[in-house]
KEVEXSE-785304 format. One record per residue: residue number from 1; x, z, y of N, C-alpha, C, O in turn. Coordinates in steps of 0.05 Angstrom, whole numbers, padded with zeros to 5 digits. Each point is the difference from the previous one (the first is absolute). Example, Ala and Ser with C-alpha at 12.3 -4.5 7.8 and 13.67 -1.06 7.14 Angstrom:
<rs>
    i  n.east    n.up  n.north  ca.east   ca.up  ca.north  c.east    c.up  c.north  o.east    o.up  o.north
    1   00264   00156   -00114   -00018   00000     00024   00018   00000    00024   00021   00013    00000
    2  -00028  -00027    00021    00016   00001     00024  -00015   00014    00022   00010   00004    00022
</rs>
This chain:
<rs>
    i  n.east    n.up  n.north  ca.east   ca.up  ca.north  c.east    c.up  c.north  o.east    o.up  o.north
    1   00564  -00606   -00846   -00017   00022     00009   00004   00025   -00018   00008  -00002   -00023
    2  -00013   00025    00035    00003   00025    -00015  -00023   00004   -00019  -00023   00003    00009
    3   00028  -00002   -00035   -00021   00004    -00019   00007   00023   -00019  -00011   00002   -00022
    4   00028   00017    00030    00007   00023    -00016  -00025   00017   -00004  -00012   00010    00019
    5   00005  -00006   -00045   -00024   00015    -00006   00005   00029   -00007  -00018   00014   -00008
    6   00043  -00005    00011    00007   00027    -00007  -00005   00020    00023   00005   00024   -00003
    7  -00014  -00034    00026   -00006   00017     00023  -00030   00004    00003  -00016  -00016   -00010
    8   00009   00036    00025   -00028   00004     00007  -00009  -00024    00017   00015  -00011    00015
    9  -00040   00004   -00019   -00012  -00022     00016  -00023   00012    00016  -00017   00013   -00012
   10   00015  -00017    00038    00018  -00017     00016   00028   00013    00004   00003   00024    00003
   11   00017  -00041   -00005    00028   00009     00002   00007   00007    00029  -00012  -00010    00019
   12   00033   00026   -00016    00012   00005     00025   00026  -00015    00002   00017   00003   -00018
   13  -00014  -00020    00038    00023  -00017     00002   00016   00007    00025  -00010   00014    00018
   14   00034  -00025   -00016    00018   00006     00023  -00011  -00014    00025  -00013  -00021   -00001
   15   00020   00033    00024   -00010  -00012     00025   00011  -00028    00004  -00013  -00016    00013
   16   00037   00010   -00023    00012  -00026     00004  -00016  -00022   -00013   00003  -00023    00007
   17  -00020   00030   -00026   -00015  -00021    -00013  -00021  -00012    00019  -00009  -00023   -00005
   18   00002   00037    00025   -00019  -00011     00020   00010  -00026    00011  -00016  -00019    00004
   19   00042   00017    00002    00011  -00025     00010   00004  -00021   -00022  -00004  -00024    00004
   20   00010   00034   -00028    00004  -00018    -00023  -00027  -00014   -00007   00001  -00023   -00009
   21  -00023   00036    00013   -00026  -00012    -00005  -00005  -00024    00018  -00011  -00021   -00009
   22   00019   00023    00034   -00003  -00023     00018   00018  -00023   -00009  -00008  -00023    00000
   23   00032   00029   -00008    00019  -00020    -00011  -00012  -00013   -00025   00001  -00025   -00003
   24  -00012   00041   -00014   -00012  -00011    -00024  -00025  -00017    00006  -00004  -00021   -00012
   25  -00011   00029    00032   -00023  -00016     00009   00008  -00027    00010  -00013  -00020   -00006
   26   00035   00020    00022    00010  -00026     00010   00010  -00017   -00022  -00003  -00025    00000
   27   00017   00037   -00020    00010  -00015    -00022  -00022  -00013   -00017   00002  -00023   -00008
   28  -00024   00038    00004   -00023  -00011    -00014  -00013  -00022    00016  -00009  -00020   -00011
   29   00007   00024    00037   -00012  -00020     00018   00015  -00026   -00002  -00012  -00021    00000
   30   00039   00022   -00002    00016  -00024    -00001  -00005  -00016   -00025   00008  -00023   -00002
   31  -00020   00035   -00018   -00006  -00014    -00025  -00020  -00022    00004   00002  -00021   -00014
   32  -00020   00024    00033   -00020  -00021     00005  -00011   00004    00028  -00024   00007    00003
   33   00040  -00011    00018   -00008   00007     00027  -00024  -00017    00010  -00017   00011    00014
   34   00017  -00036   -00020   -00021  -00018     00010  -00028   00009   -00010  -00018   00002    00016
   35   00016   00003   -00042   -00026   00008    -00011  -00008   00027    00010  -00024   00005    00006
   36   00043   00014   -00005   -00007   00027     00009  -00009   00000    00029  -00019   00014    00007
   37   00033  -00029    00010   -00008  -00001     00028  -00027  -00014    00004  -00017   00008    00015
   38   00014  -00030   -00030   -00026  -00014     00001  -00023   00017   -00009  -00021   00000    00012
   39   00026   00015   -00034   -00021   00017    -00011  -00007   00022    00020  -00024   00006    00003
   40   00044   00005    00010   -00006   00021     00020  -00016  -00012    00023  -00020   00012    00009
   41   00029  -00035    00001   -00015  -00013     00022  -00029  -00005   -00007  -00018   00005    00016
   42   00013  -00014   -00040   -00027  -00007    -00009  -00016   00026   -00003  -00023   00001    00010
   43   00033   00018   -00025   -00015   00025    -00005  -00004   00016    00025  -00022   00011    00005
   44   00042  -00010    00012   -00003   00014     00026  -00021  -00013    00017  -00015   00013    00014
   45   00015  -00040   -00015   -00020  -00015     00015  -00028   00006   -00009  -00018   00003    00016
   46   00015   00000   -00043   -00026   00007    -00011  -00009   00028    00009  -00023   00004    00009
   47   00042   00015   -00010   -00007   00027     00009  -00007   00001    00029  -00019   00013    00008
   48   00034  -00028    00009   -00006  -00001     00028  -00027  -00014    00005  -00015   00008    00018
   49   00009  -00029   -00033   -00026  -00014     00003  -00023   00019   -00007  -00021  -00001    00013
   50   00025   00017   -00033   -00021   00020    -00006  -00005   00019    00023  -00023   00008    00006
   51   00045  -00001    00008   -00002   00018     00023  -00016  -00011    00023  -00009   00015    00017
   52   00005  -00042   -00017   -00015  -00012     00022  -00030   00000   -00004  -00015  -00007    00018
   53   00006   00014   -00042   -00028   00001    -00006  -00013   00022    00017   00009   00023   -00001
   54  -00030  -00029    00016   -00013   00020     00017  -00009   00025   -00016  -00010  -00003   -00022
   55   00013   00026    00034   -00010   00026    -00010   00016   00010   -00024   00010   00023    00001
   56  -00007  -00039   -00022    00013   00010    -00025   00028  -00011   -00004   00013   00007   -00019
   57  -00003  -00023    00038    00025  -00013    -00004   00023   00018   -00004   00016  -00003   -00019
   58  -00013   00024    00036    00023   00018    -00002  -00001   00015   -00026   00021   00006   -00012
   59  -00045   00001    00003   -00003   00015    -00026   00009  -00018   -00023   00014   00009   -00018
   60  -00024  -00034    00018    00007  -00019    -00022   00030  -00005    00000   00012  -00002   -00022
   61   00001   00000    00045    00029  -00004     00002   00015   00023   -00013   00019  -00004   -00014
   62  -00028   00029    00020    00013   00023    -00011  -00004   00002   -00030   00019   00007   -00014
   63  -00042  -00014    00004   -00006   00000    -00028   00017  -00020   -00015   00008   00004   -00023
   64  -00003  -00027    00035    00015  -00022    -00013   00030   00005    00000   00014  -00012   -00016
   65  -00004   00028    00034    00029   00004     00002   00014   00008   -00026   00020  -00011   -00007
   66  -00031   00031   -00008    00013   00008    -00025   00000  -00023   -00021   00018  -00001   -00017
   67  -00037  -00017    00019    00000  -00023    -00018   00024  -00018    00005   00012  -00010   -00019
   68  -00006   00006    00044    00024  -00016     00007   00026   00014   -00009   00018  -00013   -00010
   69  -00017   00039    00014    00024   00015    -00008   00003  -00002   -00030   00022  -00005   -00010
   70  -00043   00008   -00005    00001  -00002    -00029   00009  -00027   -00009   00015  -00003   -00019
   71  -00024  -00018    00033    00008  -00027    -00007   00030  -00004    00003   00013  -00013   -00017
   72  -00001   00024    00038    00029  -00002     00004   00015   00017   -00020   00022  -00007   -00009
   73  -00033   00030    00001    00013   00016    -00020   00001  -00016   -00027   00021   00001   -00013
   74  -00043  -00014    00006    00000  -00016    -00024   00020  -00023    00002   00013  -00007   -00020
   75  -00011  -00006    00043    00018  -00022     00004   00029   00009   -00003   00016  -00014   -00013
   76  -00009   00037    00024    00027   00009    -00002   00006   00010   -00028   00023  -00001   -00009
   77  -00043   00012   -00005    00005   00007    -00028   00006  -00024   -00016   00017   00000   -00018
   78  -00031  -00023    00023    00006  -00025    -00014   00028  -00009    00006   00015  -00008   -00019
   79  -00007   00008    00044    00027  -00009     00007   00021   00019   -00013   00021  -00010   -00010
   80  -00026   00036    00011    00019   00019    -00011   00004  -00002   -00030   00021   00007   -00010
   81  -00042  -00017   -00003    00002  -00003    -00029   00008  -00028   -00009  -00001  -00007   -00023
   82   00008  -00010    00043    00010  -00026    -00007  -00021  -00022   -00003   00006  -00022   -00009
   83  -00031   00028    00016   -00021  -00019    -00003   00000  -00019    00024   00011   00006    00021
   84  -00024  -00029   -00025   -00003  -00019     00022  -00024   00009    00017  -00022   00004   -00010
   85   00027  -00002    00036   -00021   00010     00018  -00021  -00022    00004   00006  -00023    00006
   86  -00031   00031   -00009   -00023  -00018     00004  -00020   00013    00018  -00001   00025    00003
   87  -00016  -00041    00010   -00020   00010     00018  -00019   00021   -00013  -00008   00019    00013
   88   00000  -00023   -00039   -00018   00020    -00012   00011   00029    00000  -00015   00019   -00001
   89   00041  -00016    00002    00012   00027     00001  -00010   00015    00025  -00004   00024   -00001
   90   00000  -00039    00023   -00008   00013     00025  -00029   00009    00000  -00009   00014    00017
   91  -00006  -00023   -00037   -00028   00008    -00003  -00004   00021   -00021  -00022   00005   -00010
   92   00044   00009    00002   -00002   00020    -00021  -00020   00022    00007  -00013   00011   -00017
   93   00012  -00003    00043   -00018   00021     00008  -00029  -00009   -00002  -00017   00015   -00009
   94   00011  -00039    00018   -00027  -00011    -00001  -00009  -00004   -00028  -00023   00005   -00007
   95   00041  -00015   -00010   -00007  -00006    -00028   00001   00024   -00018  -00010   00000   -00022
   96   00022   00022    00032    00003   00024    -00016  -00017   00023    00011  -00024  -00001    00001
   97   00038   00023    00006   -00014   00025     00009  -00009  -00002    00029   00008   00016    00016
   98  -00026  -00035   -00010   -00008  -00004     00028  -00014   00024    00012   00006   00008    00023
   99  -00025   00003   -00038   -00015   00023     00011   00017   00024    00005  -00002   00012    00022
  100   00020  -00003   -00041    00018   00022     00007   00018  -00005    00024   00005   00018    00016
  101   00005  -00043   -00014    00017  -00007     00022  -00016   00001    00027   00010   00010    00020
  102  -00034  -00020   -00021   -00017   00001     00025  -00007   00029    00006  -00006   00006    00024
  103   00005   00011   -00044   -00005   00028     00006   00023   00012    00016  -00005   00017    00018
  104   00029  -00025   -00024    00023   00009     00017  -00003  -00010    00028   00005   00014    00019
  105  -00014  -00039   -00016   -00006  -00010     00027  -00021   00016    00014   00002   00004    00024
  106  -00023   00004   -00039   -00021   00016     00012   00011   00027    00010  -00008   00010    00021
  107   00026   00002   -00037    00013   00025     00008   00016  -00003    00025  -00001   00016    00019
  108   00016  -00038   -00017    00015  -00006     00024  -00018  -00003    00024   00005   00010    00022
  109  -00027  -00025   -00026   -00019  -00004     00022  -00013   00026    00009  -00001   00005    00024
  110  -00009   00010   -00043   -00013   00026     00007   00019   00019    00014  -00006   00013    00019
  111   00031  -00012   -00031    00020   00018     00012   00007  -00008    00028   00002   00017    00018
  112   00001  -00043   -00013    00006  -00010     00027  -00022   00006    00020   00005   00008    00022
  113  -00030  -00012   -00031   -00023   00006     00017  -00001   00029    00007  -00005   00008    00023
  114   00008   00010   -00042   -00001   00028     00005   00022   00010    00018  -00004   00016    00018
  115   00028  -00026   -00023    00023   00007     00017  -00005  -00010    00029   00007   00014    00019
  116  -00017  -00038   -00017   -00007  -00011     00026  -00020   00018    00015   00003   00004    00024
  117  -00023   00005   -00038   -00019   00018     00012   00012   00026    00009  -00007   00011    00021
  118   00025   00000   -00037    00014   00025     00008   00016  -00005    00026  -00001   00017    00018
  119   00015  -00040   -00016    00016  -00006     00023  -00018  -00004    00025   00006   00010    00022
  120  -00028  -00023   -00026   -00019  -00004     00023  -00011   00027    00009  -00004   00004    00024
  121  -00002   00013   -00044   -00011   00027     00007   00020   00017    00016  -00007   00018    00014
  122   00033  -00025   -00017    00021   00014     00015   00004  -00012    00027   00019   00008    00015
  123  -00035  -00028   -00008    00003  -00012     00027   00017  -00025    00001   00006  -00009    00022
  124   00002  -00001   -00045    00016  -00025     00000  -00017  -00024    00006  -00020  -00005   -00013
  125   00028  -00010    00034   -00014  -00024     00008   00019  -00024   -00001   00015  -00004    00019
  126  -00014  -00010   -00042    00019  -00022    -00003  -00003  -00022    00022   00019  -00012    00009
  127  -00044   00007   -00001   -00004  -00021     00020   00012   00009    00027   00011  -00017    00015
  128  -00013   00042   -00008    00012   00010     00025   00030  -00002   -00001   00012  -00007    00020
  129   00000   00012   -00043    00030  -00002    -00002   00008  -00029    00003   00019  -00005    00014
  130  -00033  -00013   -00028    00007  -00028     00002  -00004  -00011    00028   00017  -00015    00011
  131  -00039   00023    00001   -00006  -00009     00028   00021   00010    00019   00009  -00015    00018
  132   00000   00040   -00021    00020   00011     00018   00026  -00014   -00003   00014  -00005    00020
  133  -00006  -00003   -00045    00025  -00014    -00005  -00001  -00028    00012   00020  -00010    00011
  134  -00043  -00003   -00013   -00003  -00027     00009   00000  -00002    00031   00011  -00019    00011
  135  -00024   00038    00001   -00002   00000     00030   00023   00013    00014   00002   00000    00024
  136   00017   00011   -00040    00024   00013     00011  -00008   00020    00022   00009  -00003    00023
  137  -00024   00023   -00031   -00009   00020     00019   00023   00017    00010   00023  -00002   -00010
  138  -00029   00018    00030    00020   00019     00011   00012   00016   -00022  -00014   00010   -00018
  139   00041  -00007    00017    00014   00015    -00022  -00011   00027   -00004  -00003   00009   -00023
  140  -00005   00005    00044   -00011   00027    -00003  -00027  -00001   -00015  -00006   00017   -00017
  141  -00010  -00037    00024   -00026  -00003    -00013   00003  -00008   -00029  -00014   00010   -00017
  142   00033  -00028    00012    00006  -00008    -00027   00010   00023   -00017  -00008   00003   -00023
  143   00024   00014    00035    00011   00023    -00014  -00023   00019   -00007   00000   00012   -00022
  144  -00019  -00009    00040   -00023   00018    -00005  -00017  -00011   -00023  -00009   00016   -00016
  145   00006  -00042    00014   -00016  -00012    -00022   00015   00005   -00026  -00012   00006   -00020
  146   00038  -00010    00020    00016   00004    -00024   00000   00029   -00009  -00001   00006   -00024
  147   00003   00012    00043   -00001   00029    -00006  -00026   00007   -00014  -00001   00017   -00018
  148  -00021  -00029    00027   -00026   00006    -00012  -00003  -00013   -00028  -00012   00012   -00017
  149   00025  -00035    00014   -00002  -00014    -00026   00019   00011   -00021  -00005  -00003   -00024
  150   00027   00015    00032    00021   00008    -00019  -00010   00019   -00022   00006  -00006   -00023
  151  -00021   00027    00029   -00009   00018    -00022  -00017  -00015   -00021   00003   00005   -00024
  152  -00020  -00023    00033   -00016  -00016    -00018   00017  -00019   -00017  -00005  -00003   -00024
  153   00025  -00009    00037    00017  -00018    -00015   00016   00014   -00021   00003  -00010   -00022
  154   00007   00034    00029    00016   00015    -00020  -00018   00009   -00023   00008   00000   -00023
  155  -00033   00008    00030   -00019   00009    -00021  -00006  -00024   -00018  -00001   00003   -00024
  156  -00003  -00027    00036   -00005  -00023    -00016   00022  -00007   -00019  -00004  -00007   -00023
  157   00029   00010    00033    00024  -00005    -00016   00001   00019   -00024   00005  -00008   -00023
  158  -00011   00034    00028    00000   00020    -00021  -00021  -00006   -00021   00005   00003   -00024
  159  -00028  -00012    00032   -00022  -00006    -00018   00004  -00027   -00015  -00007  -00002   -00023
  160   00019  -00017    00037    00004  -00026    -00013   00022   00001   -00021  -00001  -00015   -00020
  161   00020   00032    00023    00022   00001    -00019  -00008   00005   -00029   00007  -00016   -00017
  162  -00023   00036    00011   -00009   00003    -00028  -00018  -00023   -00010   00000  -00006   -00024
  163  -00015  -00006    00042   -00016  -00023    -00007   00017  -00023   -00009  -00005  -00013   -00021
  164   00026   00007    00036    00018  -00021    -00007   00015   00007   -00026   00004  -00017   -00017
  165   00004   00042    00014    00014   00009    -00024  -00017  -00004   -00025   00009  -00009   -00021
  166  -00035   00016    00023   -00018  -00002    -00023  -00007  -00028   -00007  -00005  -00006   -00024
  167   00006  -00013    00043   -00008  -00027    -00006   00024  -00019   -00004  -00004  -00023   -00007
  168   00028   00033    00011    00023  -00018    -00001   00004  -00012   -00027   00003  -00025   -00002
  169  -00002   00041   -00019    00004  -00010    -00027  -00026  -00004   -00016   00000  -00010   -00022
  170  -00023   00017    00034   -00025  -00001    -00014  -00007  -00027   -00012  -00007  -00001   -00024
  171   00010  -00021    00038   -00007  -00026    -00012   00017  -00006   -00025  -00010  -00010   -00020
  172   00036   00015    00022    00018  -00005    -00023  -00007   00018   -00023   00001  -00009   -00024
  173  -00008   00034    00029   -00007   00019    -00021  -00025  -00009   -00014  -00003   00003   -00025
  174  -00016  -00014    00040   -00025  -00010    -00012   00005  -00025   -00016  -00010  -00003   -00023
  175   00026  -00016    00034    00004  -00025    -00013   00018   00003   -00025  -00006  -00011   -00021
  176   00028   00025    00024    00020   00002    -00022  -00006   00023   -00019   00005  -00002   -00024
  177  -00014   00025    00035   -00004   00024    -00017  -00028   00005   -00008  -00005   00020   -00015
  178  -00014  -00036    00024   -00028   00005    -00008  -00012   00025    00012  -00019   00011   -00011
  179   00031  -00001    00033   -00010   00025     00012  -00027  -00003    00013  -00006  -00021    00011
  180  -00010   00042   -00013   -00024   00001     00015   00007   00005    00030   00021   00011    00005
  181  -00039  -00018    00013    00007   00003     00029   00009   00028    00007   00020   00003    00014
  182  -00035   00017   -00022    00007   00028     00008   00028   00007   -00011   00016   00013    00013
  183  -00011  -00021   -00038    00026   00006    -00012   00022  -00015    00014   00021   00012    00006
  184  -00026  -00037    00001    00021  -00016     00014   00006   00012    00027   00024   00001    00008
  185  -00044   00008    00006    00005   00013     00026   00017   00025   -00002   00018   00005    00015
  186  -00025   00012   -00035    00014   00025    -00003   00029  -00005   -00009   00018   00014    00010
  187  -00014  -00032   -00029    00027  -00005    -00010   00017  -00013    00021   00024   00007    00003
  188  -00035  -00025    00013    00014  -00013     00022   00009   00021    00020   00023   00000    00010
  189  -00041   00018   -00003    00006   00021     00020   00023   00017   -00010   00019   00006    00015
  190  -00020   00001   -00041    00021   00017    -00012   00027  -00015   -00001   00021   00012    00005
  191  -00022  -00038   -00011    00025  -00016    -00002   00013  -00003    00026   00025   00003    00002
  192  -00040  -00008    00019    00012  -00004     00027   00011   00027    00010   00022   00001    00012
  193  -00037   00021   -00017    00009   00026     00009   00026   00008   -00014   00018   00011    00012
  194  -00016  -00018   -00038    00023   00007    -00016   00025  -00016    00009   00022   00009   -00003
  195  -00027  -00033    00013    00022  -00018     00008  -00001  -00005    00030   00005  -00022    00009
  196  -00011   00043    00007   -00003  -00004     00028   00025  -00011    00014  -00002  -00016    00018
  197   00026   00023   -00028    00024  -00009     00013   00004  -00030   -00005   00005  -00015    00019
  198  -00009   00006   -00043    00002  -00029    -00007  -00022  -00016    00014   00005  -00022    00010
  199  -00029   00034   -00008   -00022  -00014     00013   00005  -00002    00030  -00007  -00020    00013
  200   00020   00040   -00001    00006   00000     00028   00020  -00022    00006  -00003  -00016    00019
  201   00024   00014   -00035    00021  -00020     00003  -00013  -00028   -00003   00005  -00018    00015
  202  -00022   00015   -00035   -00014  -00025    -00006  -00018  -00007    00024  -00001  -00024    00008
  203  -00013   00043    00002   -00019  -00005     00022   00015  -00009    00025  -00009  -00018    00014
  204   00032   00031   -00008    00016  -00008     00023   00011  -00028   -00003  -00001  -00016    00019
  205   00010   00009   -00043    00011  -00027    -00005  -00022  -00021    00003   00005  -00021    00011
  206  -00028   00027   -00023   -00022  -00019     00002  -00011  -00002    00028  -00007  -00022    00009
  207   00007   00044    00006   -00008  -00001     00028   00018  -00018    00016  -00010  -00015    00017
  208   00036   00017   -00021    00019  -00017     00014  -00004  -00029   -00007   00001  -00017    00017
  209  -00006   00012   -00043   -00005  -00027    -00009  -00025  -00012    00014   00001  -00023    00009
  210  -00022   00039   -00008   -00025  -00010     00012   00003  -00004    00030  -00011  -00018    00012
  211   00027   00036    00001    00005  -00003     00029   00014  -00026    00005  -00007  -00015    00019
  212   00028   00009   -00034    00015  -00025     00003  -00018  -00024   -00005   00001  -00020    00014
  213  -00018   00022   -00035   -00018  -00022    -00007  -00020  -00005    00022  -00008  -00023    00005
  214  -00001   00044    00009   -00020  -00003     00021   00012  -00015    00024  -00016  -00010    00017
  215   00042   00009   -00015    00012  -00014     00023   00000  -00030   -00004   00005  -00015    00019
  216  -00009   00006   -00044   -00001  -00029    -00005  -00026  -00012    00011  -00021   00012   -00004
  217   00023  -00034    00019   -00025  -00011     00012  -00022  -00005   -00020   00005  -00007   -00024
  218  -00030   00011    00033   -00024  -00004    -00016  -00001   00018   -00025  -00015  -00005   -00018
  219   00031   00027    00019    00001   00019    -00022   00007  -00013   -00027  -00007   00010   -00021
  220   00021  -00033    00022    00008  -00013    -00025   00020   00017   -00016   00002  -00004   -00024
  221   00012   00022    00037    00018   00017    -00014  -00014   00018   -00021   00012   00008   -00019
  222  -00038  -00003    00024   -00015   00017    -00019  -00004  -00015   -00027  -00005   00013   -00020
  223   00007  -00039    00020   -00003  -00015    -00025   00024   00006   -00019  -00002  -00005   -00024
  224   00023   00015    00036    00023   00008    -00017   00000   00031   -00003   00003   00010   -00022
  225  -00007   00004    00044    00002   00029     00000  -00021   00013   -00018   00007   00019   -00015
  226  -00032  -00028    00016   -00020   00013    -00016   00003  -00004   -00030  -00003   00019   -00015
  227   00010  -00043    00005    00006  -00003    -00028   00024   00018   -00009   00000   00011   -00022
  228   00020  -00009    00040    00023   00018    -00006  -00010   00029   -00002   00009   00015   -00017
  229  -00027  -00007    00036   -00011   00027    -00001  -00014   00005   -00027   00003   00021   -00012
  230  -00019  -00040    00003   -00014   00003    -00026   00020   00001   -00023  -00003   00015   -00019
  231   00025  -00031    00022    00021   00002    -00021   00013   00027    00000   00007   00010   -00021
  232  -00003   00002    00045    00011   00027     00001  -00019   00020   -00012   00009   00019   -00014
  233  -00035  -00022    00019   -00019   00017    -00012   00001  -00001   -00031  -00002   00020   -00013
  234   00004  -00045    00003    00002  -00003    -00029   00025   00013   -00011  -00001   00014   -00020
  235   00024  -00018    00034    00025   00012    -00009  -00002   00031    00000   00010   00013   -00018
  236  -00023  -00002    00038   -00002   00029     00002  -00019   00010   -00022   00005   00022   -00012
  237  -00026  -00037    00006   -00017   00008    -00023   00015   00000   -00026  -00002   00019   -00016
  238   00018  -00039    00012    00016  -00002    -00025   00019   00024   -00002   00003   00012   -00022
  239   00010  -00005    00044    00020   00021     00000  -00013   00027   -00005   00011   00017   -00014
  240  -00035  -00012    00025   -00012   00026    -00001  -00019   00003   -00024  -00002   00022   -00011
  241  -00011  -00043    00003   -00020   00001    -00022   00009  -00015   -00025   00001   00012   -00022
  242   00004  -00037    00024    00007  -00018    -00022  -00020   00001   -00023  -00016  -00019   -00002
  243   00016   00039   -00015   -00017   00000    -00024  -00024   00019    00003  -00012   00007   -00020
  244   00006   00001    00044   -00023   00019     00004  -00026  -00014   -00008  -00004  -00024    00006
  245  -00014   00039   -00018   -00027  -00010    -00007  -00019   00023    00000   00007   00022   -00008
  246  -00032  -00026    00016   -00020   00020    -00001  -00006   00006   -00030  -00007  -00019   -00015
  247   00009   00044    00007   -00004   00007    -00028  -00029  -00004   -00009  -00005  -00004   -00024
  248  -00013   00004    00043   -00029  -00001    -00007  -00012  -00028    00005  -00024  -00004   -00003
  249   00041  -00015    00010   -00010  -00027     00005   00019  -00021   -00009   00024   00004    00002
  250  -00035  -00026   -00012    00017  -00022    -00009   00011  -00014    00024  -00013   00000    00021
  251   00036  -00014   -00024    00011  -00015     00022  -00021  -00020    00011  -00016  -00011   -00016
  252   00016   00007    00042   -00021  -00016     00012   00003  -00030   -00004  -00019  -00015    00003
  253   00043   00006   -00009    00005  -00028    -00003   00015  -00006   -00026   00021   00011   -00005
  254  -00033  -00028   -00011    00012  -00007    -00025   00025  -00017    00004   00017  -00003   -00018
  255  -00015  -00009    00042    00023  -00017     00006   00024   00015    00009   00022  -00012    00004
  256  -00024   00038    00000    00022   00016     00011   00009   00019   -00022  -00015   00015   -00011
  257   00041  -00017    00005    00012   00017    -00020   00022   00017    00013   00019  -00011    00011
  258  -00022   00037   -00013    00021   00017     00011   00026  -00003   -00016  -00001  -00001   -00025
  259   00023   00000    00039    00025  -00004    -00014   00016   00026    00000   00022   00001   -00010
</rs>
């Protein structure tokens, strides 16, 4: 991994690294594929089960998501440093900076709700679009529905982009760098913006991987694709940050040592 400390952090890397991060993620995954896939299946199942709780389920699921991301970041840090991977690594978020990580989840939830309201206010009706697709309406009528929905969809895309940028590295920055939530969001946004080319290449490669995984029956392909995605996220964090730490806060996990 890139740990050169003579550059500004977050570093700016070449666009080609976006593909290398996916390769690095797959290489890390191969170190212990059974445990990584099993851990994802278990943790994802827990997050989905939370989503089934009436009224508050979707909120709890969103709040718990950064805890799962942090757990995989800790697991890949252990593998990358030559340690033996164990189940407690996946609980690093719960056992460590749980509240800051859940704050990131709250930001994701609030941002998603606000963007959804903006799209609805622009006349976007997701149920009408789905119903039109399922019933195979007249092409002219379908085109009219899509024409009405397109401005809202484009607006949603524009608004979602900075939200994803701000939350992409935030769990790792909190877990490894001891960042406060607001700092993590700002630094993540700056890092993704600075490395937009590499992140675009990485996003396209991961998107293709997830598309192929979705073709596997019962979505079993996600048991491989999602751990590889987390491995790619860890590799990109290492390349862009490596030794970054919040100057005003101690590292959030005593078990994590920046290399």
